[in-house]
C-alpha positions as CSV (number, residue, x, y, z in Angstrom):
1,M,0.0,0.0,0.0
2,Y,1.2,3.5,-0.9
3,F,0.0,7.0,0.1
4,T,-0.1,10.5,-1.3
5,K,0.4,13.9,0.3
6,E,-3.2,14.6,-0.5
7,H,-4.2,11.7,1.8
8,E,-5.2,9.0,-0.6
9,W,-4.1,5.4,-0.4
10,V,-3.5,3.0,-3.2
11,K,-3.1,-0.8,-3.0
12,I,-1.4,-2.1,-6.1
13,V,-1.8,-5.8,-7.1
14,D,-0.3,-6.8,-10.4
15,D,-1.7,-4.4,-13.0
16,T,-4.7,-3.2,-10.9
17,A,-5.0,-0.5,-8.2
18,E,-7.5,0.0,-5.4
19,I,-8.0,3.6,-4.3
20,G,-9.4,5.2,-1.1
21,I,-8.7,7.9,1.4
22,T,-6.6,7.6,4.5
23,D,-7.8,7.4,8.2
24,Y,-6.2,10.9,8.6
25,A,-8.4,12.2,5.8
26,Q,-11.6,10.8,7.0
27,K,-11.0,12.1,10.6
28,S,-10.3,15.5,9.1
29,L,-13.5,15.5,7.1
30,G,-15.8,14.2,9.9
31,D,-19.0,12.3,9.2
32,V,-19.0,11.5,5.5
33,V,-22.5,11.9,3.9
34,F,-21.9,11.6,0.2
35,I,-19.3,10.2,-2.2
36,E,-19.4,10.9,-5.9
37,L,-18.1,7.7,-7.6
38,P,-16.3,7.9,-11.0
39,E,-17.8,6.3,-14.0
40,I,-16.6,2.9,-15.1
41,G,-14.4,3.1,-18.2
42,T,-13.1,6.6,-17.4
43,V,-9.3,7.0,-17.9
44,F,-7.5,9.1,-15.3
45,N,-4.0,10.4,-15.1
46,S,-2.1,10.5,-11.9
47,G,-3.0,13.7,-10.0
48,E,-6.4,14.2,-11.6
49,E,-9.6,14.5,-9.5
50,I,-11.3,11.1,-9.4
51,S,-14.0,11.7,-6.9
52,D,-15.6,14.1,-4.4
53,I,-16.4,13.4,-0.8
54,E,-18.8,15.5,1.2
55,S,-19.1,15.5,5.0
56,V,-21.0,17.5,7.5
57,K,-17.9,19.8,7.8
58,A,-16.7,20.1,4.2
59,A,-16.3,18.8,0.7
60,S,-13.0,17.5,-0.6
61,P,-11.7,16.2,-3.9
62,V,-10.0,12.8,-4.1
63,Y,-7.0,12.7,-6.5
64,C,-5.9,9.7,-8.5
65,P,-2.5,8.5,-7.2
66,V,-1.9,6.4,-10.4
67,S,-2.9,6.5,-14.0
68,G,-5.4,4.0,-15.2
69,T,-8.9,3.0,-16.3
70,V,-11.8,2.6,-13.8
71,F,-13.1,-0.9,-14.1
72,E,-15.1,-1.2,-10.8
73,V,-16.6,1.2,-8.3
74,N,-17.6,0.5,-4.7
75,N,-21.4,0.9,-5.0
76,K,-21.8,0.2,-1.2
77,L,-20.5,3.8,-0.7
78,S,-23.4,5.2,-2.6
79,E,-25.8,3.7,-0.1
80,K,-23.6,3.9,3.0
81,P,-20.9,6.6,2.5
82,E,-20.2,6.5,6.3
83,L,-18.3,3.2,5.7
84,I,-15.4,5.5,4.8
85,N,-15.4,6.7,8.5
86,S,-15.7,3.2,10.1
87,D,-13.1,1.5,7.9
88,P,-11.2,3.7,5.5
89,Y,-8.7,1.1,4.4
90,S,-11.3,-1.5,3.4
91,S,-13.8,1.1,1.9
92,W,-12.1,1.6,-1.4
93,I,-13.7,4.1,-3.8
94,C,-12.7,2.5,-7.1
95,R,-10.4,0.0,-8.8
96,L,-8.3,0.8,-11.9
97,N,-6.6,-1.5,-14.4
98,K,-4.1,-0.8,-17.1
99,I,-2.3,1.3,-14.5
100,S,1.0,3.1,-14.7
101,F,2.7,5.0,-11.9
102,N,6.0,6.3,-10.6
103,V,6.7,4.8,-7.2
104,D,8.9,7.7,-6.4
105,E,5.8,10.0,-6.4
106,L,4.1,7.8,-3.8
107,L,4.9,7.5,-0.1
108,T,5.4,4.3,1.9
109,E,3.5,3.9,5.1
110,E,6.4,5.1,7.2
111,Q,7.0,8.1,5.0
112,Y,3.3,9.0,5.1
113,E,3.2,8.7,8.9
114,N,6.2,11.1,9.1
115,F,4.5,13.5,6.7
116,I,1.3,13.8,8.8
117,K,3.3,14.2,12.0
118,A,5.2,17.1,10.5
């Protein structure tokens, strides 16, 4: 699992990526009330906005940490967006295939923990 400075996580397995927001991000947002899921088949480049999350406090964009094509979205989040609050690392937003990424642009768990402490 890798992380971004914008507080997304990405789990890469072979040529697919699972994307979500970090525990730090969900705590900062507060109670999540809505998640805009991307459309299946949409191609995103690393750094592009892939989703929007709304909470009782604020709205926040979610940026794609890798480049790829959306092949699956987590429809459970449409009905229960609060799943992001209860388990942000299992509540992925979407899955991408045909991915490409530069690992040097992503943070390891240790690097991310140091980043949020700073």
